PyMOL Python script that loads the backbone (N, CA, C, O; Angstrom):
from pymol import cmd

cmd.read_pdbstr("""\
ATOM      1  N   MET A   1     104.636 148.426  -1.146  1.00  0.00           N
ATOM      2  CA  MET A   1     103.976 147.676  -0.051  1.00  0.00           C
ATOM      3  C   MET A   1     105.082 147.602   1.005  1.00  0.00           C
ATOM      4  O   MET A   1     106.268 147.411   0.733  1.00  0.00           O
ATOM      5  N   SER A   2     104.594 147.767   2.217  1.00  0.00           N
ATOM      6  CA  SER A   2     105.425 147.655   3.346  1.00  0.00           C
ATOM      7  C   SER A   2     105.932 146.226   3.768  1.00  0.00           C
ATOM      8  O   SER A   2     105.148 145.277   3.752  1.00  0.00           O
ATOM      9  N   THR A   3     107.127 146.090   4.110  1.00  0.00           N
ATOM     10  CA  THR A   3     107.612 144.735   4.610  1.00  0.00           C
ATOM     11  C   THR A   3     107.420 144.610   6.076  1.00  0.00           C
ATOM     12  O   THR A   3     107.591 143.514   6.610  1.00  0.00           O
ATOM     13  N   GLN A   4     107.040 145.768   6.839  1.00  0.00           N
ATOM     14  CA  GLN A   4     107.054 145.791   8.259  1.00  0.00           C
ATOM     15  C   GLN A   4     105.806 144.998   8.748  1.00  0.00           C
ATOM     16  O   GLN A   4     104.760 145.070   8.103  1.00  0.00           O
ATOM     17  N   THR A   5     105.894 144.273   9.834  1.00  0.00           N
ATOM     18  CA  THR A   5     104.691 143.628  10.474  1.00  0.00           C
ATOM     19  C   THR A   5     104.391 144.554  11.692  1.00  0.00           C
ATOM     20  O   THR A   5     105.263 145.302  12.134  1.00  0.00           O
ATOM     21  N   PRO A   6     103.200 144.490  12.200  1.00  0.00           N
ATOM     22  CA  PRO A   6     102.857 145.298  13.420  1.00  0.00           C
ATOM     23  C   PRO A   6     103.798 145.015  14.541  1.00  0.00           C
ATOM     24  O   PRO A   6     103.998 145.906  15.366  1.00  0.00           O
ATOM     25  N   SER A   7     104.400 143.853  14.654  1.00  0.00           N
ATOM     26  CA  SER A   7     105.209 143.522  15.806  1.00  0.00           C
ATOM     27  C   SER A   7     106.468 144.073  15.583  1.00  0.00           C
ATOM     28  O   SER A   7     107.140 144.105  16.615  1.00  0.00           O
ATOM     29  N   SER A   8     107.012 144.509  14.610  1.00  0.00           N
ATOM     30  CA  SER A   8     108.353 145.158  14.230  1.00  0.00           C
ATOM     31  C   SER A   8     108.134 146.635  14.637  1.00  0.00           C
ATOM     32  O   SER A   8     109.145 147.331  14.729  1.00  0.00           O
ATOM     33  N   LEU A   9     107.037 147.140  14.869  1.00  0.00           N
ATOM     34  CA  LEU A   9     106.914 148.556  15.224  1.00  0.00           C
ATOM     35  C   LEU A   9     106.629 148.684  16.817  1.00  0.00           C
ATOM     36  O   LEU A   9     105.667 148.114  17.332  1.00  0.00           O
ATOM     37  N   LEU A  10     107.454 149.402  17.481  1.00  0.00           N
ATOM     38  CA  LEU A  10     107.227 149.469  18.854  1.00  0.00           C
ATOM     39  C   LEU A  10     106.767 150.706  19.467  1.00  0.00           C
ATOM     40  O   LEU A  10     107.095 151.693  18.808  1.00  0.00           O
ATOM     41  N   THR A  11     106.105 150.961  20.530  1.00  0.00           N
ATOM     42  CA  THR A  11     105.819 152.105  21.104  1.00  0.00           C
ATOM     43  C   THR A  11     106.872 152.762  21.881  1.00  0.00           C
ATOM     44  O   THR A  11     107.915 152.120  22.012  1.00  0.00           O
ATOM     45  N   VAL A  12     106.800 153.900  22.413  1.00  0.00           N
ATOM     46  CA  VAL A  12     107.856 154.503  23.093  1.00  0.00           C
ATOM     47  C   VAL A  12     107.923 153.657  24.525  1.00  0.00           C
ATOM     48  O   VAL A  12     108.980 153.342  25.071  1.00  0.00           O
ATOM     49  N   ALA A  13     106.675 153.369  24.998  1.00  0.00           N
ATOM     50  CA  ALA A  13     106.759 152.571  26.443  1.00  0.00           C
ATOM     51  C   ALA A  13     107.372 151.193  26.186  1.00  0.00           C
ATOM     52  O   ALA A  13     108.024 150.706  27.109  1.00  0.00           O
ATOM     53  N   GLN A  14     107.237 150.468  24.990  1.00  0.00           N
ATOM     54  CA  GLN A  14     107.800 149.250  24.820  1.00  0.00           C
ATOM     55  C   GLN A  14     109.299 149.377  24.794  1.00  0.00           C
ATOM     56  O   GLN A  14     110.018 148.564  25.376  1.00  0.00           O
ATOM     57  N   VAL A  15     109.824 150.527  24.032  1.00  0.00           N
ATOM     58  CA  VAL A  15     111.069 150.633  23.945  1.00  0.00           C
ATOM     59  C   VAL A  15     111.766 150.893  25.220  1.00  0.00           C
ATOM     60  O   VAL A  15     112.831 150.346  25.506  1.00  0.00           O
ATOM     61  N   ALA A  16     111.120 151.783  26.027  1.00  0.00           N
ATOM     62  CA  ALA A  16     111.661 152.074  27.451  1.00  0.00           C
ATOM     63  C   ALA A  16     111.598 150.949  28.299  1.00  0.00           C
ATOM     64  O   ALA A  16     112.370 150.901  29.257  1.00  0.00           O
ATOM     65  N   ASP A  17     110.632 149.854  28.048  1.00  0.00           N
ATOM     66  CA  ASP A  17     110.743 148.684  28.893  1.00  0.00           C
ATOM     67  C   ASP A  17     112.028 148.002  28.382  1.00  0.00           C
ATOM     68  O   ASP A  17     112.854 147.638  29.219  1.00  0.00           O
ATOM     69  N   GLU A  18     112.243 147.816  27.157  1.00  0.00           N
ATOM     70  CA  GLU A  18     113.398 147.013  26.740  1.00  0.00           C
ATOM     71  C   GLU A  18     114.696 147.574  27.166  1.00  0.00           C
ATOM     72  O   GLU A  18     115.571 146.834  27.615  1.00  0.00           O
ATOM     73  N   LEU A  19     114.854 148.789  27.053  1.00  0.00           N
ATOM     74  CA  LEU A  19     116.115 149.384  27.514  1.00  0.00           C
ATOM     75  C   LEU A  19     116.181 149.708  28.962  1.00  0.00           C
ATOM     76  O   LEU A  19     117.204 150.176  29.462  1.00  0.00           O
ATOM     77  N   ASN A  20     115.094 149.463  29.646  1.00  0.00           N
ATOM     78  CA  ASN A  20     115.012 149.616  31.098  1.00  0.00           C
ATOM     79  C   ASN A  20     115.475 151.085  31.598  1.00  0.00           C
ATOM     80  O   ASN A  20     116.295 151.350  32.477  1.00  0.00           O
ATOM     81  N   CYS A  21     114.730 151.947  30.803  1.00  0.00           N
ATOM     82  CA  CYS A  21     114.836 153.345  31.120  1.00  0.00           C
ATOM     83  C   CYS A  21     113.496 154.033  31.139  1.00  0.00           C
ATOM     84  O   CYS A  21     112.498 153.321  31.028  1.00  0.00           O
ATOM     85  N   SER A  22     113.353 155.399  31.274  1.00  0.00           N
ATOM     86  CA  SER A  22     112.101 156.001  31.248  1.00  0.00           C
ATOM     87  C   SER A  22     111.662 156.337  29.870  1.00  0.00           C
ATOM     88  O   SER A  22     112.476 156.367  28.947  1.00  0.00           O
ATOM     89  N   GLN A  23     110.263 156.617  29.685  1.00  0.00           N
ATOM     90  CA  GLN A  23     109.882 157.047  28.335  1.00  0.00           C
ATOM     91  C   GLN A  23     110.397 158.401  27.977  1.00  0.00           C
ATOM     92  O   GLN A  23     110.610 158.708  26.804  1.00  0.00           O
ATOM     93  N   ASP A  24     110.608 159.255  29.031  1.00  0.00           N
ATOM     94  CA  ASP A  24     111.353 160.567  28.696  1.00  0.00           C
ATOM     95  C   ASP A  24     112.626 160.319  28.185  1.00  0.00           C
ATOM     96  O   ASP A  24     113.074 161.069  27.317  1.00  0.00           O
ATOM     97  N   THR A  25     113.295 159.341  28.614  1.00  0.00           N
ATOM     98  CA  THR A  25     114.730 159.027  28.089  1.00  0.00           C
ATOM     99  C   THR A  25     114.604 158.714  26.588  1.00  0.00           C
ATOM    100  O   THR A  25     115.318 159.246  25.738  1.00  0.00           O
ATOM    101  N   VAL A  26     113.614 157.784  26.314  1.00  0.00           N
ATOM    102  CA  VAL A  26     113.585 157.421  24.876  1.00  0.00           C
ATOM    103  C   VAL A  26     113.053 158.644  24.113  1.00  0.00           C
ATOM    104  O   VAL A  26     113.555 158.867  23.011  1.00  0.00           O
ATOM    105  N   ARG A  27     112.138 159.423  24.553  1.00  0.00           N
ATOM    106  CA  ARG A  27     111.781 160.699  23.760  1.00  0.00           C
ATOM    107  C   ARG A  27     113.086 161.546  23.594  1.00  0.00           C
ATOM    108  O   ARG A  27     113.301 162.131  22.533  1.00  0.00           O
ATOM    109  N   ARG A  28     113.947 161.610  24.638  1.00  0.00           N
ATOM    110  CA  ARG A  28     115.099 162.486  24.380  1.00  0.00           C
ATOM    111  C   ARG A  28     116.021 161.875  23.415  1.00  0.00           C
ATOM    112  O   ARG A  28     116.590 162.643  22.639  1.00  0.00           O
ATOM    113  N   MET A  29     116.291 160.451  23.327  1.00  0.00           N
ATOM    114  CA  MET A  29     117.022 159.955  22.201  1.00  0.00           C
ATOM    115  C   MET A  29     116.383 160.274  21.016  1.00  0.00           C
ATOM    116  O   MET A  29     117.094 160.738  20.124  1.00  0.00           O
ATOM    117  N   ILE A  30     115.127 160.120  20.794  1.00  0.00           N
ATOM    118  CA  ILE A  30     114.310 160.511  19.528  1.00  0.00           C
ATOM    119  C   ILE A  30     114.766 162.112  19.193  1.00  0.00           C
ATOM    120  O   ILE A  30     115.242 162.422  18.101  1.00  0.00           O
ATOM    121  N   ALA A  31     114.601 162.861  20.041  1.00  0.00           N
ATOM    122  CA  ALA A  31     114.959 164.384  19.911  1.00  0.00           C
ATOM    123  C   ALA A  31     116.367 164.656  19.423  1.00  0.00           C
ATOM    124  O   ALA A  31     116.667 165.436  18.520  1.00  0.00           O
ATOM    125  N   ARG A  32     117.133 163.959  20.092  1.00  0.00           N
ATOM    126  CA  ARG A  32     118.575 164.031  19.776  1.00  0.00           C
ATOM    127  C   ARG A  32     119.137 163.506  18.464  1.00  0.00           C
ATOM    128  O   ARG A  32     120.225 163.872  18.020  1.00  0.00           O
ATOM    129  N   GLY A  33     118.268 162.551  17.816  1.00  0.00           N
ATOM    130  CA  GLY A  33     118.480 161.951  16.507  1.00  0.00           C
ATOM    131  C   GLY A  33     119.259 160.609  16.836  1.00  0.00           C
ATOM    132  O   GLY A  33     119.825 160.012  15.921  1.00  0.00           O
ATOM    133  N   GLU A  34     119.287 160.197  17.963  1.00  0.00           N
ATOM    134  CA  GLU A  34     119.988 158.779  18.209  1.00  0.00           C
ATOM    135  C   GLU A  34     119.058 157.712  17.933  1.00  0.00           C
ATOM    136  O   GLU A  34     119.519 156.622  17.595  1.00  0.00           O
ATOM    137  N   LEU A  35     117.836 157.872  18.029  1.00  0.00           N
ATOM    138  CA  LEU A  35     116.845 156.838  17.803  1.00  0.00           C
ATOM    139  C   LEU A  35     115.920 157.296  16.735  1.00  0.00           C
ATOM    140  O   LEU A  35     115.329 158.355  16.951  1.00  0.00           O
ATOM    141  N   ARG A  36     115.689 156.650  15.578  1.00  0.00           N
ATOM    142  CA  ARG A  36     114.794 157.089  14.574  1.00  0.00           C
ATOM    143  C   ARG A  36     113.364 156.743  14.991  1.00  0.00           C
ATOM    144  O   ARG A  36     113.141 155.652  15.516  1.00  0.00           O
ATOM    145  N   ALA A  37     112.481 157.543  14.799  1.00  0.00           N
ATOM    146  CA  ALA A  37     111.059 157.242  15.212  1.00  0.00           C
ATOM    147  C   ALA A  37     110.228 157.896  14.074  1.00  0.00           C
ATOM    148  O   ALA A  37     110.684 158.766  13.332  1.00  0.00           O
ATOM    149  N   PHE A  38     108.930 157.382  14.003  1.00  0.00           N
ATOM    150  CA  PHE A  38     107.899 157.919  12.933  1.00  0.00           C
ATOM    151  C   PHE A  38     106.604 158.183  13.538  1.00  0.00           C
ATOM    152  O   PHE A  38     106.142 157.429  14.395  1.00  0.00           O
ATOM    153  N   ARG A  39     106.038 159.156  13.154  1.00  0.00           N
ATOM    154  CA  ARG A  39     104.688 159.609  13.571  1.00  0.00           C
ATOM    155  C   ARG A  39     103.667 159.171  12.579  1.00  0.00           C
ATOM    156  O   ARG A  39     103.898 159.221  11.371  1.00  0.00           O
ATOM    157  N   TYR A  40     102.601 158.764  13.046  1.00  0.00           N
ATOM    158  CA  TYR A  40     101.451 158.311  12.411  1.00  0.00           C
ATOM    159  C   TYR A  40     100.175 158.886  12.675  1.00  0.00           C
ATOM    160  O   TYR A  40      99.875 159.210  13.825  1.00  0.00           O
ATOM    161  N   GLY A  41      99.363 159.049  11.676  1.00  0.00           N
ATOM    162  CA  GLY A  41      97.983 159.692  12.016  1.00  0.00           C
ATOM    163  C   GLY A  41      98.028 161.207  11.694  1.00  0.00           C
ATOM    164  O   GLY A  41      99.072 161.860  11.698  1.00  0.00           O
ATOM    165  N   SER A  42      96.931 161.652  11.445  1.00  0.00           N
ATOM    166  CA  SER A  42      96.596 163.128  11.179  1.00  0.00           C
ATOM    167  C   SER A  42      96.996 163.998  12.239  1.00  0.00           C
ATOM    168  O   SER A  42      97.427 165.101  11.903  1.00  0.00           O
ATOM    169  N   THR A  43      96.932 163.688  13.580  1.00  0.00           N
ATOM    170  CA  THR A  43      97.371 164.582  14.714  1.00  0.00           C
ATOM    171  C   THR A  43      98.762 164.343  14.953  1.00  0.00           C
ATOM    172  O   THR A  43      99.302 165.110  15.750  1.00  0.00           O
ATOM    173  N   SER A  44      99.527 163.351  14.379  1.00  0.00           N
ATOM    174  CA  SER A  44     100.829 162.949  14.619  1.00  0.00           C
ATOM    175  C   SER A  44     101.205 162.675  16.061  1.00  0.00           C
ATOM    176  O   SER A  44     102.347 162.863  16.481  1.00  0.00           O
ATOM    177  N   ARG A  45     100.278 162.258  16.749  1.00  0.00           N
ATOM    178  CA  ARG A  45     100.600 161.939  18.210  1.00  0.00           C
ATOM    179  C   ARG A  45     101.058 160.561  18.422  1.00  0.00           C
ATOM    180  O   ARG A  45     101.584 160.228  19.483  1.00  0.00           O
ATOM    181  N   LEU A  46     100.858 159.681  17.365  1.00  0.00           N
ATOM    182  CA  LEU A  46     101.203 158.335  17.465  1.00  0.00           C
ATOM    183  C   LEU A  46     102.554 157.970  16.958  1.00  0.00           C
ATOM    184  O   LEU A  46     102.816 157.994  15.756  1.00  0.00           O
ATOM    185  N   ILE A  47     103.421 157.628  17.887  1.00  0.00           N
ATOM    186  CA  ILE A  47     104.776 157.445  17.578  1.00  0.00           C
ATOM    187  C   ILE A  47     105.284 156.023  17.618  1.00  0.00           C
ATOM    188  O   ILE A  47     105.050 155.390  18.648  1.00  0.00           O
ATOM    189  N   ARG A  48     105.918 155.460  16.682  1.00  0.00           N
ATOM    190  CA  ARG A  48     106.441 154.213  16.556  1.00  0.00           C
ATOM    191  C   ARG A  48     107.860 154.006  16.242  1.00  0.00           C
ATOM    192  O   ARG A  48     108.465 154.786  15.507  1.00  0.00           O
ATOM    193  N   ILE A  49     108.400 152.993  16.771  1.00  0.00           N
ATOM    194  CA  ILE A  49     109.900 152.844  16.581  1.00  0.00           C
ATOM    195  C   ILE A  49     110.048 151.439  15.783  1.00  0.00           C
ATOM    196  O   ILE A  49     109.378 150.469  16.137  1.00  0.00           O
ATOM    197  N   ASP A  50     110.896 151.372  14.757  1.00  0.00           N
ATOM    198  CA  ASP A  50     111.093 150.246  14.062  1.00  0.00           C
ATOM    199  C   ASP A  50     112.167 149.329  14.976  1.00  0.00           C
ATOM    200  O   ASP A  50     113.201 149.805  15.446  1.00  0.00           O
ATOM    201  N   ARG A  51     111.766 148.007  15.137  1.00  0.00           N
ATOM    202  CA  ARG A  51     112.700 147.292  15.875  1.00  0.00           C
ATOM    203  C   ARG A  51     114.196 147.286  15.269  1.00  0.00           C
ATOM    204  O   ARG A  51     115.174 147.310  16.017  1.00  0.00           O
ATOM    205  N   ARG A  52     114.291 147.258  14.053  1.00  0.00           N
ATOM    206  CA  ARG A  52     115.564 147.425  13.451  1.00  0.00           C
ATOM    207  C   ARG A  52     116.384 148.727  13.880  1.00  0.00           C
ATOM    208  O   ARG A  52     117.607 148.725  14.020  1.00  0.00           O
ATOM    209  N   ASP A  53     115.686 149.672  14.042  1.00  0.00           N
ATOM    210  CA  ASP A  53     116.301 150.968  14.433  1.00  0.00           C
ATOM    211  C   ASP A  53     116.679 150.941  15.884  1.00  0.00           C
ATOM    212  O   ASP A  53     117.605 151.653  16.274  1.00  0.00           O
ATOM    213  N   LEU A  54     115.976 150.114  16.758  1.00  0.00           N
ATOM    214  CA  LEU A  54     116.316 150.031  18.147  1.00  0.00           C
ATOM    215  C   LEU A  54     117.511 149.113  18.217  1.00  0.00           C
ATOM    216  O   LEU A  54     118.430 149.327  19.007  1.00  0.00           O
ATOM    217  N   ASP A  55     117.491 148.020  17.331  1.00  0.00           N
ATOM    218  CA  ASP A  55     118.708 147.072  17.435  1.00  0.00           C
ATOM    219  C   ASP A  55     120.022 147.802  16.920  1.00  0.00           C
ATOM    220  O   ASP A  55     121.112 147.455  17.376  1.00  0.00           O
ATOM    221  N   ARG A  56     119.925 148.809  15.974  1.00  0.00           N
ATOM    222  CA  ARG A  56     121.127 149.602  15.707  1.00  0.00           C
ATOM    223  C   ARG A  56     121.738 150.317  16.734  1.00  0.00           C
ATOM    224  O   ARG A  56     122.916 150.666  16.650  1.00  0.00           O
ATOM    225  N   LEU A  57     120.946 150.594  17.818  1.00  0.00           N
ATOM    226  CA  LEU A  57     121.595 151.396  18.974  1.00  0.00           C
ATOM    227  C   LEU A  57     122.498 150.477  19.716  1.00  0.00           C
ATOM    228  O   LEU A  57     123.368 151.032  20.387  1.00  0.00           O
ATOM    229  N   ARG A  58     122.456 149.072  19.725  1.00  0.00           N
ATOM    230  CA  ARG A  58     123.233 148.277  20.511  1.00  0.00           C
ATOM    231  C   ARG A  58     124.667 148.300  19.868  1.00  0.00           C
ATOM    232  O   ARG A  58     124.849 148.100  18.667  1.00  0.00           O
ATOM    233  N   THR A  59     125.701 148.570  20.799  1.00  0.00           N
ATOM    234  CA  THR A  59     127.056 148.403  20.314  1.00  0.00           C
ATOM    235  C   THR A  59     127.755 147.792  21.469  1.00  0.00           C
ATOM    236  O   THR A  59     127.544 148.088  22.645  1.00  0.00           O
ATOM    237  N   PRO A  60     128.655 146.865  21.011  1.00  0.00           N
ATOM    238  CA  PRO A  60     129.370 146.085  22.127  1.00  0.00           C
ATOM    239  C   PRO A  60     130.220 147.026  23.123  1.00  0.00           C
ATOM    240  O   PRO A  60     130.662 148.123  22.780  1.00  0.00           O
ATOM    241  N   VAL A  61     130.363 146.551  24.188  1.00  0.00           N
ATOM    242  CA  VAL A  61     131.268 147.217  25.136  1.00  0.00           C
ATOM    243  C   VAL A  61     132.734 147.037  24.793  1.00  0.00           C
ATOM    244  O   VAL A  61     133.238 145.924  24.646  1.00  0.00           O
ATOM    245  N   THR A  62     133.378 148.142  24.676  1.00  0.00           N
ATOM    246  CA  THR A  62     134.885 147.834  24.207  1.00  0.00           C
ATOM    247  C   THR A  62     135.749 147.554  25.258  1.00  0.00           C
ATOM    248  O   THR A  62     135.812 148.189  26.311  1.00  0.00           O
ATOM    249  N   MET A  63     136.441 146.547  24.932  1.00  0.00           N
ATOM    250  CA  MET A  63     137.419 146.015  26.082  1.00  0.00           C
ATOM    251  C   MET A  63     138.724 146.948  25.972  1.00  0.00           C
ATOM    252  O   MET A  63     139.144 147.410  24.911  1.00  0.00           O
ATOM    253  N   ILE A  64     139.291 147.147  27.224  1.00  0.00           N
ATOM    254  CA  ILE A  64     140.487 147.963  27.455  1.00  0.00           C
ATOM    255  C   ILE A  64     141.593 147.450  26.506  1.00  0.00           C
ATOM    256  O   ILE A  64     142.376 148.265  26.016  1.00  0.00           O
ATOM    257  N   SER A  65     141.686 146.181  26.238  1.00  0.00           N
ATOM    258  CA  SER A  65     142.605 145.569  25.268  1.00  0.00           C
ATOM    259  C   SER A  65     142.438 146.084  23.889  1.00  0.00           C
ATOM    260  O   SER A  65     143.368 146.159  23.086  1.00  0.00           O
ATOM    261  N   ASP A  66     141.096 146.470  23.622  1.00  0.00           N
ATOM    262  CA  ASP A  66     140.865 146.861  22.194  1.00  0.00           C
ATOM    263  C   ASP A  66     141.428 148.364  21.906  1.00  0.00           C
ATOM    264  O   ASP A  66     141.834 148.742  20.807  1.00  0.00           O
ATOM    265  N   VAL A  67     141.382 149.103  23.015  1.00  0.00           N
ATOM    266  CA  VAL A  67     141.784 150.549  23.124  1.00  0.00           C
ATOM    267  C   VAL A  67     143.380 150.582  23.115  1.00  0.00           C
ATOM    268  O   VAL A  67     144.026 151.175  22.251  1.00  0.00           O
ATOM    269  N   LEU A  68     143.919 149.896  24.145  1.00  0.00           N
ATOM    270  CA  LEU A  68     145.443 149.924  24.269  1.00  0.00           C
ATOM    271  C   LEU A  68     146.298 149.028  23.349  1.00  0.00           C
ATOM    272  O   LEU A  68     147.513 149.203  23.262  1.00  0.00           O
ATOM    273  N   GLY A  69     145.632 148.041  22.645  1.00  0.00           N
ATOM    274  CA  GLY A  69     146.366 147.111  21.796  1.00  0.00           C
ATOM    275  C   GLY A  69     146.605 145.843  22.732  1.00  0.00           C
ATOM    276  O   GLY A  69     146.641 145.932  23.959  1.00  0.00           O
ATOM    277  N   SER A  70     146.755 144.708  22.058  1.00  0.00           N
ATOM    278  CA  SER A  70     146.954 143.539  22.641  1.00  0.00           C
ATOM    279  C   SER A  70     148.159 143.407  23.530  1.00  0.00           C
ATOM    280  O   SER A  70     149.269 143.804  23.175  1.00  0.00           O
ATOM    281  N   GLY A  71     147.905 142.805  24.770  1.00  0.00           N
ATOM    282  CA  GLY A  71     149.050 142.656  25.772  1.00  0.00           C
ATOM    283  C   GLY A  71     149.297 143.925  26.532  1.00  0.00           C
ATOM    284  O   GLY A  71     150.157 143.899  27.412  1.00  0.00           O
ATOM    285  N   ASP A  72     148.630 145.048  26.289  1.00  0.00           N
ATOM    286  CA  ASP A  72     148.827 146.245  26.977  1.00  0.00           C
ATOM    287  C   ASP A  72     148.016 146.333  28.276  1.00  0.00           C
ATOM    288  O   ASP A  72     148.358 147.036  29.227  1.00  0.00           O
ATOM    289  N   ALA A  73     147.119 145.709  28.250  1.00  0.00           N
ATOM    290  CA  ALA A  73     145.952 145.750  29.308  1.00  0.00           C
ATOM    291  C   ALA A  73     146.459 145.279  30.798  1.00  0.00           C
ATOM    292  O   ALA A  73     146.910 144.145  30.958  1.00  0.00           O
ATOM    293  N   ALA A  74     146.382 145.996  31.619  1.00  0.00           N
ATOM    294  CA  ALA A  74     146.854 145.571  33.079  1.00  0.00           C
ATOM    295  C   ALA A  74     146.036 144.463  33.687  1.00  0.00           C
ATOM    296  O   ALA A  74     146.303 144.045  34.815  1.00  0.00           O
TER     297      ALA A  74
END
""", "prot")
cmd.dss("prot")
cmd.show_as("cartoon", "prot")
cmd.util.cbc("prot")
cmd.orient("prot")
């Protein structure tokens, strides 16, 4: 039995809106394997993205001090 609720599955358009990018960009992310998506239905035209997979894309911005070491940042 699935633990996903309908609200945890997003359309390509919803993901594009959240990321403030185009639907084509989201489709390219899926094609490159950066974002996991699933096809539903016999014609496989229905694409949904799990919110958890979208959340996994988020990575914090690295501060220069993290790269150079503490105290080395100008």
